[in-house]
C-alpha positions as CSV (number, residue, x, y, z in Angstrom):
1,M,-0.3,0.2,0.3
2,A,3.1,2.1,0.4
3,N,2.3,3.7,-3.2
4,Q,-0.7,3.8,-3.2
5,P,-2.3,7.6,-3.3
6,V,-4.0,9.4,-0.3
7,T,-7.0,11.2,-0.6
8,T,-7.9,14.5,1.3
9,R,-11.4,14.7,1.9
10,I,-14.3,16.9,3.5
11,V,-16.7,15.0,5.3
12,L,-20.3,16.2,7.3
13,A,-18.6,16.3,11.1
14,S,-22.7,17.4,12.3
15,R,-25.6,18.3,11.0
16,P,-25.9,22.4,11.2
17,V,-29.0,24.0,13.3
18,G,-30.0,26.8,11.2
19,K,-26.6,28.5,9.2
20,P,-24.0,25.9,8.8
21,V,-20.6,27.2,10.6
22,T,-17.2,25.2,9.7
23,A,-16.9,23.2,12.3
24,N,-20.0,21.1,10.7
25,F,-16.9,20.0,8.2
26,R,-13.7,17.9,8.7
27,L,-10.9,17.5,7.0
28,E,-9.4,13.4,6.4
29,R,-7.0,12.0,5.0
30,E,-7.3,7.9,3.5
31,T,-4.7,5.8,1.8
32,L,-7.0,4.4,-1.1
33,R,-7.3,0.7,-1.9
34,D,-6.0,-1.1,-5.4
35,L,-8.2,-0.8,-8.1
36,D,-10.4,-3.6,-9.1
37,E,-11.2,-4.7,-12.2
38,G,-13.6,-2.0,-14.4
39,E,-12.8,0.6,-12.0
40,V,-10.7,4.0,-12.8
41,L,-8.6,6.1,-10.2
42,L,-9.7,9.7,-10.6
43,Q,-7.9,12.7,-9.7
44,I,-10.1,15.6,-9.4
45,L,-9.5,19.0,-10.9
46,Y,-12.4,21.4,-10.0
47,L,-15.0,20.8,-7.8
48,S,-18.4,22.5,-7.9
49,L,-20.0,24.4,-5.0
50,D,-24.2,24.9,-5.3
51,P,-26.6,26.0,-3.1
52,Y,-28.2,22.8,-3.2
53,M,-25.5,21.3,-1.0
54,R,-27.4,22.9,2.2
55,G,-30.0,20.7,1.9
56,R,-27.7,17.4,1.8
57,M,-26.7,18.4,5.6
58,D,-30.0,18.2,7.0
59,D,-31.5,14.9,7.5
60,A,-34.6,16.0,6.4
61,K,-37.0,14.3,3.5
62,S,-36.2,15.7,0.2
63,Y,-35.7,14.6,-3.6
64,A,-32.3,13.3,-2.5
65,A,-30.9,11.3,0.4
66,P,-28.8,13.6,2.7
67,V,-25.0,13.4,3.6
68,E,-24.4,10.9,6.3
69,I,-22.3,12.0,9.3
70,G,-19.0,11.2,8.5
71,G,-19.9,10.9,4.8
72,V,-17.9,12.7,1.9
73,M,-19.6,15.6,1.0
74,E,-21.2,15.8,-2.4
75,G,-20.6,17.6,-5.2
76,G,-20.3,17.6,-8.8
77,T,-16.3,17.2,-10.0
78,V,-14.1,17.1,-13.2
79,A,-11.8,14.7,-12.9
80,R,-8.3,13.4,-14.4
81,V,-8.4,9.7,-15.4
82,A,-4.9,8.5,-13.2
83,K,-5.1,4.7,-13.8
84,S,-7.5,2.9,-15.4
85,R,-8.9,-1.0,-15.3
86,N,-11.5,-0.1,-17.3
87,T,-11.5,-0.4,-21.0
88,A,-13.6,2.4,-21.5
89,F,-11.0,4.8,-20.3
90,T,-7.8,5.7,-20.3
91,P,-5.1,7.5,-17.8
92,G,-5.3,11.4,-19.2
93,D,-8.9,11.0,-19.8
94,I,-10.9,13.7,-18.4
95,V,-14.6,13.5,-17.1
96,L,-17.6,14.7,-15.5
97,S,-18.0,12.8,-12.1
98,H,-19.8,13.2,-9.2
99,S,-17.2,12.5,-6.8
100,G,-17.4,15.4,-4.1
101,W,-15.1,17.0,-1.8
102,Q,-12.2,15.2,-2.1
103,S,-8.9,14.9,-4.3
104,H,-9.2,11.4,-5.4
105,A,-11.9,8.9,-6.3
106,I,-12.4,5.5,-7.1
107,S,-15.2,4.9,-9.8
108,D,-16.5,1.9,-11.8
109,G,-16.9,4.0,-14.6
110,A,-20.7,4.7,-14.4
111,G,-22.3,8.0,-14.6
112,L,-18.8,9.2,-16.2
113,R,-19.1,11.4,-19.2
114,K,-15.6,12.0,-21.3
115,L,-15.0,15.9,-21.4
116,D,-13.0,17.2,-24.7
117,P,-10.2,19.6,-23.4
118,D,-10.6,21.1,-26.8
119,A,-14.2,21.8,-27.2
120,A,-14.6,24.6,-24.1
121,P,-12.8,25.2,-21.0
122,I,-13.4,22.1,-18.6
123,S,-14.3,23.6,-16.2
124,T,-17.6,24.7,-17.9
125,A,-19.1,21.4,-17.5
126,L,-19.6,22.3,-13.6
127,G,-21.2,25.6,-14.8
128,I,-22.7,27.2,-18.1
129,L,-22.1,23.6,-20.1
130,G,-22.7,21.9,-16.9
131,M,-25.6,21.4,-14.2
132,P,-26.6,25.2,-13.5
133,G,-26.8,26.1,-17.4
134,F,-29.0,23.0,-18.2
135,T,-31.1,23.9,-15.0
136,A,-31.6,27.2,-16.9
137,Y,-32.2,25.8,-20.1
138,A,-34.7,23.0,-19.1
139,G,-36.7,25.6,-16.7
140,L,-37.2,27.9,-19.4
141,R,-38.0,25.3,-22.5
142,N,-40.5,23.1,-20.3
143,I,-42.0,25.9,-17.5
144,A,-41.7,29.1,-18.1
145,R,-41.9,29.1,-22.0
146,P,-41.2,32.6,-22.6
147,K,-42.9,34.3,-25.9
148,A,-41.3,37.2,-27.4
149,G,-42.0,40.5,-25.9
150,E,-42.6,38.8,-22.7
151,T,-41.4,40.2,-19.2
152,L,-39.1,37.7,-17.4
153,V,-37.8,38.4,-13.8
154,V,-34.8,36.4,-12.7
155,A,-33.6,36.3,-8.9
156,A,-29.8,35.5,-8.1
157,A,-29.0,36.7,-11.5
158,S,-25.6,37.2,-11.4
159,G,-25.1,33.6,-10.4
160,A,-24.4,30.5,-12.4
161,V,-28.2,29.7,-13.2
162,G,-29.6,33.0,-12.7
163,S,-27.1,35.0,-15.4
164,A,-27.9,31.7,-17.7
165,V,-31.7,32.1,-17.3
166,G,-31.5,35.9,-18.3
167,Q,-29.2,35.0,-21.4
168,I,-31.2,32.5,-22.9
169,G,-34.6,34.4,-21.9
170,K,-33.3,37.3,-24.4
171,I,-32.5,34.6,-26.6
172,F,-35.9,33.6,-26.4
173,G,-37.4,37.0,-27.3
174,A,-38.1,38.2,-23.6
175,R,-37.6,41.2,-22.1
176,V,-35.3,40.4,-18.8
177,V,-35.2,42.1,-15.7
178,G,-32.6,40.9,-13.3
179,I,-32.6,40.9,-9.5
180,A,-29.1,40.7,-7.9
181,G,-27.4,42.1,-4.7
182,G,-25.0,45.2,-4.8
183,P,-23.9,47.7,-7.8
184,D,-21.4,45.5,-9.1
185,K,-23.4,42.3,-9.9
186,C,-25.8,44.9,-11.3
187,R,-23.7,46.3,-13.4
188,Y,-22.4,42.8,-14.6
189,I,-25.7,41.4,-15.6
190,H,-26.4,44.8,-17.4
191,D,-23.9,46.2,-19.2
192,E,-21.9,43.1,-19.9
193,L,-25.0,39.9,-20.3
194,G,-27.3,42.7,-21.8
195,F,-30.0,42.1,-19.4
196,D,-32.7,45.0,-20.3
197,A,-32.8,46.0,-16.4
198,A,-30.9,45.1,-13.2
199,I,-32.4,45.9,-9.9
200,D,-30.8,45.4,-6.7
201,H,-32.7,43.7,-3.9
202,R,-30.2,45.4,-1.2
203,A,-31.5,48.9,-2.3
204,D,-33.9,50.8,-0.1
205,D,-36.6,51.2,-2.6
206,F,-36.0,48.1,-4.0
207,Q,-39.9,46.9,-4.6
208,T,-40.5,50.2,-6.4
209,Q,-37.5,50.2,-8.8
210,L,-38.8,46.5,-9.3
211,A,-42.7,47.8,-10.4
212,S,-40.9,50.9,-12.5
213,A,-38.9,48.2,-14.3
214,C,-41.8,45.8,-15.1
215,P,-44.7,48.6,-15.9
216,N,-46.4,45.9,-17.8
217,G,-46.4,43.3,-15.0
218,I,-44.6,40.0,-15.0
219,D,-45.1,37.1,-17.0
220,I,-42.3,35.0,-16.0
221,Y,-40.3,34.5,-12.6
222,F,-37.4,32.6,-12.6
223,E,-37.3,31.9,-8.5
224,N,-33.8,31.0,-6.9
225,V,-34.2,33.0,-3.8
226,G,-37.5,33.7,-2.2
227,G,-38.0,35.8,1.2
228,H,-38.2,39.4,0.2
229,V,-37.4,39.1,-3.4
230,W,-40.4,36.9,-3.7
231,S,-42.5,39.4,-2.1
232,A,-41.9,41.9,-4.2
233,V,-42.4,40.1,-7.2
234,F,-45.9,38.4,-6.3
235,P,-48.0,41.7,-6.5
236,L,-46.6,42.1,-10.4
237,L,-47.8,38.6,-11.4
238,N,-49.9,39.0,-14.4
239,D,-52.6,36.5,-15.1
240,F,-51.4,33.6,-16.3
241,A,-47.7,34.2,-15.4
242,R,-45.3,31.0,-15.0
243,V,-43.0,30.6,-12.3
244,P,-40.2,27.9,-12.2
245,I,-39.0,27.3,-8.9
246,C,-35.1,26.4,-9.2
247,G,-34.3,27.4,-5.4
248,L,-34.9,29.1,-2.3
249,I,-31.8,30.4,-1.2
250,A,-33.2,33.2,1.6
251,H,-34.7,30.1,3.4
252,Y,-32.2,27.7,3.2
253,N,-30.6,28.5,6.9
254,E,-34.1,28.6,8.6
255,D,-34.7,26.6,11.5
256,Q,-38.1,25.5,11.0
257,S,-38.7,24.5,14.5
258,T,-38.8,28.0,15.8
259,S,-40.3,29.8,12.2
260,R,-42.6,32.2,13.3
261,R,-43.2,33.7,9.7
262,S,-46.5,34.6,9.3
263,D,-49.0,32.4,7.2
264,Q,-48.4,33.6,3.7
265,L,-50.1,30.6,2.1
266,P,-53.8,32.1,1.8
267,A,-52.8,35.0,0.1
268,V,-50.4,32.9,-2.4
269,M,-53.1,30.1,-3.1
270,R,-55.7,33.2,-3.8
271,A,-53.6,34.3,-6.2
272,I,-53.1,31.0,-7.9
273,L,-56.5,30.6,-8.6
274,R,-57.4,34.5,-9.4
275,K,-54.6,34.6,-12.1
276,S,-54.4,31.5,-12.9
277,L,-50.8,31.2,-12.2
278,T,-48.2,28.0,-12.8
279,I,-46.0,27.4,-10.2
280,R,-43.6,24.5,-10.1
281,G,-40.8,23.3,-8.4
282,F,-38.3,21.1,-10.4
283,I,-35.3,18.9,-10.4
284,Q,-33.2,19.4,-13.8
285,R,-32.5,15.7,-14.0
286,E,-36.4,15.4,-14.6
287,F,-35.5,16.6,-18.3
288,A,-32.0,14.7,-18.5
289,D,-33.4,13.3,-22.5
290,Q,-33.0,17.1,-23.1
291,R,-29.3,17.6,-22.2
292,P,-28.2,16.8,-26.1
293,D,-30.1,19.7,-27.1
294,F,-28.9,21.5,-24.2
295,Y,-25.2,21.2,-25.5
296,R,-25.9,21.6,-29.0
297,E,-27.7,24.9,-28.3
298,A,-25.7,26.2,-25.7
299,G,-22.2,25.5,-27.4
300,K,-23.7,27.4,-30.3
301,W,-24.7,30.3,-28.1
302,I,-21.4,30.3,-26.7
303,S,-19.6,30.3,-29.9
304,E,-21.8,33.2,-31.2
305,G,-21.0,35.0,-28.0
306,R,-24.5,35.2,-27.0
307,L,-24.2,33.3,-24.1
308,R,-21.3,34.4,-21.4
309,Y,-20.5,33.3,-18.1
310,K,-18.2,34.1,-15.1
311,E,-16.2,31.8,-13.0
312,D,-15.1,32.7,-9.3
313,I,-12.4,29.9,-8.6
314,V,-11.1,29.3,-5.2
315,D,-8.1,27.5,-5.0
316,G,-7.6,25.1,-2.8
317,L,-9.8,22.0,-1.4
318,E,-9.1,23.3,2.0
319,N,-11.1,26.3,1.4
320,A,-14.2,24.6,0.4
321,P,-15.9,25.2,3.4
322,D,-15.6,28.9,3.8
323,A,-16.4,29.3,0.2
324,F,-19.8,27.5,0.4
325,L,-20.4,29.4,3.6
326,G,-20.1,32.5,1.9
327,L,-22.0,31.1,-1.4
328,L,-24.8,30.6,1.2
329,E,-24.7,34.6,2.1
330,G,-24.1,35.5,-1.7
331,Q,-20.3,36.7,-1.4
332,N,-19.7,34.7,-4.4
333,F,-19.8,36.2,-8.2
334,G,-20.4,34.0,-11.0
335,K,-20.3,30.4,-11.0
336,L,-18.6,29.0,-7.6
337,I,-15.9,26.1,-8.0
338,V,-13.1,24.8,-6.1
339,R,-9.6,24.3,-8.0
340,V,-8.6,20.9,-6.3
341,A,-5.4,20.2,-8.3
342,Q,-3.8,21.8,-11.5
343,S,-5.3,21.0,-14.9
């Protein structure tokens, strides 16, 4: 075992109560076993950090099983095949995997997708050409169904999903209003990404600015946030508005047992009935059969300069917990990725 690689990994040390803290994570090292026939050894190059990971830290019913105490934090990764006993992969292949927060992993090859480093930067497989980009595409195509001239509002608009939603919405012909936190993010989505309007949700007159930016109401609201952003959007929804619900990051750290938030359900239900609203939560994997369409169309839009992206890269696996905690507070600017090793 002397020549076997040692993996560095970050595991869930304890379940958070409310807002996570660094003590909820633990860094460990482990010597990996020999490969069995059909397996490959992966060296992780990039790790994706995404808001959904907060839900995996809780032992609560959800669409996916929680991370076990002592288990490796889960996440999408781009990796290099370091060793192979699988005829489908050779050392040096770059693959998309779901290896989690660790430096090395053993895989039986199931679920690995080879990437072409000459087609696009390999980190984009975790962002604009990966799960976040496809989430935007699937939510728009299947639930929002934007029509030319409609007003589309997207929350967390400078993030990995929101920035793609706005740009693809523009490609589909919608008028796009982005909501982001802070003047720098607002300038980015307006000046660089071409959103028609950008509203800072931290502004004292946020609700007034949003209403002014949507004089004809809102036909589509792509929900990533919840909280006071939803409260400002809700009265502006038009009849037959569509609301794809992708995330509710404003509520992820709430302690549900002590929450005293007023019951908004009756008002929401009345509006759904009165305005014939469509409000639908979704998980991108529901539309997995559309991924080939997405890869083809998104690749074309990127080459044409119609779909742009920004990455926020943090170096070092040991910095993943702090980077993730910052993500939950909106401190990242663009798709948050940890560079685990040099590619």
